[in-house]
Every structure is written in C-alpha cells, then in structure tokens.
N, C-alpha and C positions, 0 to 999 in steps of 0.2 A: 633422301627427302623424307622429312617427318610429317606425319598426318597433322592436320590443323588442330585436332583436339588436344594435342600434347602441350600446347602453349598455356593451357589452363591448369596444368599440373604444377605442384611445387618444384622448385629448381632441383632438389636432390633426387626426386623421382625421374625428372626429365634426363638427368645425367645418367641414370641407370638404364634408360631406355634408348639412348642415342645409338643409332646404327644397329640396333638389335631388332630386326624386322619381325622375327617370330614372336618375340616377347611383346612387341607393339601390337601384333595381331591378337595375342592372348588378352592383353589389356583392353583392346577395343571390344573383343567378344564379351569380356567380363562387364564392360560398361553397358552393352546392350542387355545382358542378362540382369544386371543390377537395375537398370531402368524398368525392365519388364516386371521384376519382382516387387520393386517399390510401388509401381502402379497397382499391381495385383494386391499387395499387402494393404495399401491405402484404401483402394476402392472396396476390396473384399472385406476388410475389417469394418469399414463404415457400414456396408450393407449387412454384414454378419452380425454386428452389434444391434442394428435396427431390427433384424430378423429375430434375434434372441430375445429382445425386449418385447416384440410383438407376440411371439409364440409363448413366452413364459418358460420357466425352468422345466416343467413336465413335458410339454410338447417338443421343446427344443432338445430335451434329453432323449425323447423317443427318436427324433431325427438323427441325433448324434449316435444313438445306439445302432440304428440301421446302417449308417455309414461305417461305423466301426465293425459291424458284423460282416459287411461285404468286404471290408479291407482284410479280414482274416483270410480270404480266398484270393485276394488280388495278386499275390505272388504267382499263382497258377497262370493268370493271364499274362503277366510279364515274362514268365518262363526264364527269368534270370539272364535275359539276352542283352540288356542295355549295354553293359560294359563289354560283353563278348563281341557284339556286332561292331561297336566303335573300334575296339582293338583290331578286329579283322579288317575293317575298312582302312585303318591306318597302315597295317602291314601289307595289305594286298588291294590297292586302289583299283587295279584292273578287273578285279572280280566283283566290283560294286553291284551290278545288276543281279548277279546270282546270290550274293550275300543278302541284299535287301529283299529280294523276292522270296527267298527261303524264310527269312525272319518274319516277313509279313504273314505268310501262311501259318507259320508256327504260332504267332501271336493271335491270329484270328481263331485258330483252334483252341488256344488257351483261354481266350475270352468266352467262347461258347461253353467250355467246360466249367469256367468260373460261374457263369449264369446258372447252370444246372446245379452245381454244388451248393451255392448260396441259397437258392430258392428251396431246394429240397431240405436243407438243414434248418432253415427258419420255420418251415412247416412242421418239423418235428419238435423244435424247441418251444415255439409259441403257436400251437395248433389253433388256439382261439383268438390270437392277436391279428385280426384281419388287416388293420392299418399297418402294423409292423411288417406283415408279409408283402403288402403292396409296395411299401417303401423300399424293402430289400430288393424286390423284383426290378423296380425302376432303376435303382442305383447300380445293380449288377448288370443290367442291360448295357450300360455305358462301357463296360469292360470289353465288349466286342469291338466297339469303334476305336478303342485305344490301340488297335493293331496299326492304325495309321501313324502312330508315333514312330514307326519304323523310318519314316521320312526324316524325322528329327535326328535320328542316329547319323544320317549322312551329313547333315549340317553340323552336328557336333564334331564329327571326324575332320571336317574342313575348317573348324573353328569359325563357323558362320551362323551362329545361332539367331542372328537378327531375322532371318527368313521365317523361322518357326515362331518368333515373337510376333511378327506381323499377323500371322494367321490366327494364333491362339488369342491374342489380345483383342482382336476385332470381335471374335465371338464372345469373349469375356465381358467386354464393355457393353455390347448390345444386350446380352442376357442379364447383366447387372441392372440395367434400366428396367427390364421386364420384372425382375424381382421387386424393385422399388414400387412399380405399379401394382403388383400383387399385394404388397404390404398395405398400400393405400386403399386397395379395393377389399381388404380384409379377406383374402383368399384362404382356403383351407391348406393344411400342411401338405397334402398330396400334390398340390399345384406347384409348390416349390421344388419338390422332387422331380417333377416333369421338366422344369426349367433347367435343373442340373443336368439331366440327360440331354436336353436340347443343346446345351452349351458344348458338351462333348461332341455331339454329332456335327454341329456347325463348325467347331474347331477342326475336326477331321476333314471336312470339305474344304476349309481354308488351307489346310496343309497341302492338299492335292493341287489346289490352284497355285499356291506359292512355289511348289516343287516344279510345276510346269513353267512358270514365269522365270524361274532361275535357270532354265535351259535344260532341265532333266525330263525324262519321260518314264512314267510308271509302267507303260506298256512294254518297256524293255526288260522289266524284271522277269527273272526266271527262277522258279523253285527247283531245287535239286535235292533228291533224297539223300545221297551221300553227304552233301553239305549239311542237311538238316540233322543227320545222325551225328556228324562231327560237332555241330553247335550244341546239341543236347548233351553230348558226352562231356563237353566242357562246362555246360551250364547247369546240369542237374544238381550239383551241390549248391549252386547259387539259387536254384528254385527252392530247395529245402531251406537254404539260409533265408530266402525271402519270406517263406512261410513262417519261419521262426521269428524273424524280425517283426513281421506284421502281427504275430501273436503277442509278442511281448510289448509292442507299441499300442495295440488296440484291445487286447483281451481284458485290460483293466476296465474299460468302459462297458464291455459286455458283462463282465463279472459283477460290476457295481449294479448294473441294471437288473441282474437276476438275484443278487444278494441283498440289495438295499432298496432299489427302485429307480424309476426313470428320472425323478426330480433330482436325485443326487448325481445322476449321470449328467444332467444339464449343467449343474453347478461345477462339477469336475471338468466338463468339456470346455467351459469358459477358460479355465486355467490352461488346459491343453492347447486350445486355440491360440491363446496369447503367446505361448512358448513356441509352438510350431510356426507361428508367423515369422520367426527368425531363422527357420531352417533354410530359407532361400540363400542366406549368406554363404555358408559352407558349400551348398549345392552349386552356386555360381562358380566359386573358386575351383572346386573339384572337377566339374564338367569342362571348364576352360583349360585346365592344366593337364588333364588326363592324357591327351595325345602326346604332350611333351614328356610325360613320365614314361610312356611306352617307348618313345624314341630314345630316351636316356638309357634305358636298359640295354639297347643295342649298341650304345656308345661304350660305356664302361660301368662297372659297379660303383666306382667313385662318384661319377656324375649322377647316377641313379639315386644313390642314398643321400647325396647332397641335396638334390631337388626334393626328395621326400621329407628330409628334415626341415627344409624351408617351408614346405607345405604344412607340416605338423605345427611348426612354430607360429605361423601366421594364423591358422585356424584357432589355435588355443588363445592367441591374443584377441581375436575377434570375439570369442566366447566370453572372455573376461570383461571386455568393454560393454557387452550387453548384460551379462548376469549381475554384475555388481550394482549398478543403479536400479535395476528392476527389483532386486531383493529388498531394497529399502522403500521403494515406491509402490510395491505390489498392491497393498490394500487400497491405496488412493486410486491407482489405475483402474482396478476392478469397479469400485464404487462410481467413479466418474463415467466410465464407459458403459457399464451394464446395469448400474443401479443397485439399490439395497437388496432386492431378491437374490442377487448373486454374490453378496458380500462374503460368504464363506469361501469363495474361490480365491480371495486375497492371500491368506496364508499358504494355500496350495501352490499358488503361482510363485511365491517367494522361495519355496523349496524346489519346485519342479524346474525353474529357470536354469538351475545348475546342471540339469541333464544335457543342455546344449553343448557343454564342454566335451562330454563323452560321445554324444551323437556326432559332433563335428569331427572329432578325432577318428571315430569309427568310419565315417565316410572317407576320410583321407587314407586310413589303413586299407580300406577295400580296394583302392587303386593299386596299392602294393600287391595285395593278394591276387587280384585279377591279372596284373601284369606278369606275376610269377606263375600264374595258373594254379595257385594253391586254393582253389575254390572249396575243396573238401575241408581244409582247415577253417575257412571262413564259416562253413556250415556248423562245424563242431563248436566254435566259440560262441556264435550267436544262439545255437541250440541250447548250450548251457545257460546263457543269459535268459532265454525263454523259460527254461525249467525253473530257474531261480525266481523269476518274476511271478510265475503262476503260483509257486509254493508260498511266496511271501504275501501274495494277494489273498490266498485262502486264509492265512493267519491274521493279516492286518485289516482287511476290508470289514469283516464283521465287527471289529472293535473300533476302528477309526474312520470307517467310510472312505470318502475320497482321499483324505490325507494318507490313509494307509496305502492306497494305490500309488500315491506320489512317492512315498518312501520306497516302495517296492520297485518302481520304475527307475528311480535314480540309482539304486544299487545294481539292478540288472544291466542298465546302460553302461555303468562303469566296468562291470565285470566283462561284458561282451567286447568292449573296445580296448580296455587296458589291462585289467586284472588277469584275464585269460592268457595274455602273452607270456606270463611268467610260469605257466604250467606246461608249456611245450617248447622245447629247446630251440627249434628253428625260429621261433618268434621272440626269443629273449632279446635279440638286438632291437627289434621293433619296439618291444616294451620299454627298453631303455631310451630309445629315441622319443617315444611318447611321453615318458616321465620327464625328460629334458624339456620338452615343449610345455608341459604342465607347470613346471617349476620356473622356467625361464622363457616365456613366450616373447616373441619380438616380430617386428615388421619384416616381411619377406627377406 
C-alpha cells in the first residue's frame, strides 16, 4: 500500500519507490523537512530583510558580529554528538533512554561552558563595547537550551522529523510575528536579541511537549558515566572539527569587524545570509538518509559505497541548480531585497554562492566519516581548511574587504571537503567519488 502523497510525484519517481517502504519513509521525512525549511527560509528571509533594512548596515553588522562570535564557541555546546547519538540509536534502539539521557547532560554542560567562554572572550576583545557584550551574552545563553535538541536525535533516528518540525516551527512563527511588531515599534537592537533567545526557549519547551505526545517519556532518561566517556571518546575529534568548521565559517565576519568595521560586516553578512539560506537542502537530504547509510555499512561495502555515490551525485546536482542562476542574478537579488545600501554584497554573493557545492559535499562526506568512525580524519581535514581560511583572510581582507573573505572562504571550503581527500591515502577513494559527483552530477 503506497502513501497518498506518492500520486503527486512524476511517474519515473513513483516507479522507483514502489514497494520500497524504507525509501518511501525517507522521502516522506525529506518532504517534512523540506516544508519546514521552505517555511523558515521564506518567513525568515522576509523578516531578516526587513530587519536589515530597519537596522542599517552598521547595526545589522554589529548583530551579525555578535552571532558570528558566539558561533565560534557553538561547537563546544554541540560536543560533536549529533551524528554519534543518531548512529548509536540506530545501532542500539534498546539503549534509547540511556543514550538520550547521557547526551542531554553532556550538551547541557557544553552549553554552560559555551556561555562562559563566549562572554569572557568578548569582554577581553571589546572591553568598551557594552552593546556587543550584551548581544553576545544573550545569544550565548541560548546554547544552554539547545540541549533539548537531544529529543530531535531520537526523531532523526526513526526518520520521523515531523515531530521536531511541529515544535520548532510553532515557536519560530510566533516569535517572527513578535519581531515584526518590534520593527514597527522601532525597538532597539537589544530587543531583537532577546526575541532570538525567547525563540530557542519556546522551541525547547515545544520539543518536550511533542516528545511526550509521541508516547515517549523524558523522565525515563538515564545518564551513564561509562556511556558518556564512550560518547566523548568517539566525539572529541568531532568537537575539534566543529570548532574548526565554525571558525572557518564565522571567523571572516569577526575578522572583518575587527579589521574593517561593523558596516562592512553588515554588507558581507547579507551575502552570507543569502547563501546559507540554501544550506537546508543538503541538510535535509543528509539527515534523512544518514540512518540508511549506517545500515548499508552493515550489509556490505558494495551497498555502502553505492549509496554514498548516489548521495554525492544528488547533492552536487542540487548545488549546481542553485549556484548557476544565482551567479547571474546576484546583483539584482541584493538590490531588490536589501536596497542600495547593501549593493556591494551583490558581487560577493555571485562568488560565495559556489561555496554551497563544497559545503554540500562536505556534509555528505561527514556521513561517511562518522559511519566509519574516522572522526580524527574529519578533524584534520577541516582543521587544515580553518588554517587556510584564517591565513587568506589576514592577506585578503585588508586589501579587498568582504570580497577577500569570500575568496578565502571558497578556497577553504573546497580544500576541507574535496582537496584534502587526495593528501591522505584512505580518503583517495572518497576524493575520486566526490570528483565524479562534481563532474557528473545526476538525480539520485
């Protein structure tokens, strides 16, 4: 019996899905995630554009600087547990409560440490920037409540992301309305930071309610020290990798703010915002197929690598579909959406949009490395990309401003995801598979 939504798909796709129940489940999950991200991208972009116009490049740049600064420490809050927890839940469903309880306590501790590190660091870097310090404090406080994302790991492992979507979208929509009210009321910048924190808190409460409605009980969770040690043993390279990733994804905005000024950060952040709006596409695909990748490894290497190649091919194709038209329309897009004050972001967007090819393939490659438990290799590759990005930023930002950061980012993303594969023999096969996807992308 096929689900009703399949009748709306093209015939050649329906034929591929006939009697393949797990693939149907994956496609349904992807549909929920896609609807979620489209809603968030649409509403978030509209409100974000309105907010950028209201604040102007300088204040918007200060807010973007604070968010980027906190992001540098966000990997400490995540503790690299996302893929590890989902993997363990797929492998050992009977240990669900112990796995989730342990992950929750670890993420709660990581969030508290992130709050301390971020606020202490901004106090040293901008001792006289009172507004910047308050913005960082408020943004970093949200990292503690992200511990409740542990619930989402369970839904991901069951390919049931619709439950998380109900909770988070309810909070998102309500607080988006509040942001619009604040814009109309001409509220100060700090008020929008508080709304951002309120959205995280409300979303966390919604996750708790949804988890209970789905028939699960958080009171059954149990933290286990040996389990925590085992998780951290597997995840510590991912923690370092996460730090490296966030540095080479966000350090550019921090460096622009310190080397050029908050106004240039605001202009550059517009290009970044328009590029990152598309990150949901590979994220949806990767999170939906990750359980099947883990299962394929247990079947045979042939099935495992076949599924990986299909994943690489599909993500590369999606990246091209987005990047090619945006390259030619970038200037027009920026002027129409954000206005003349942000016009310099157009050329930046035209170049930076190509980074999605490498970030998409990087997400896909991370499923391979996590399944193989090659987390140390992941850290080394993204660590090298981080060093390259910082070095190029030091060279290019003083001369070219935001465009220098764009060039540095694209080179760093390529190396971390693709170029680094040819410097380490065990990754040579992966590098060849990624090259094939880049040169010959195709539908699933």
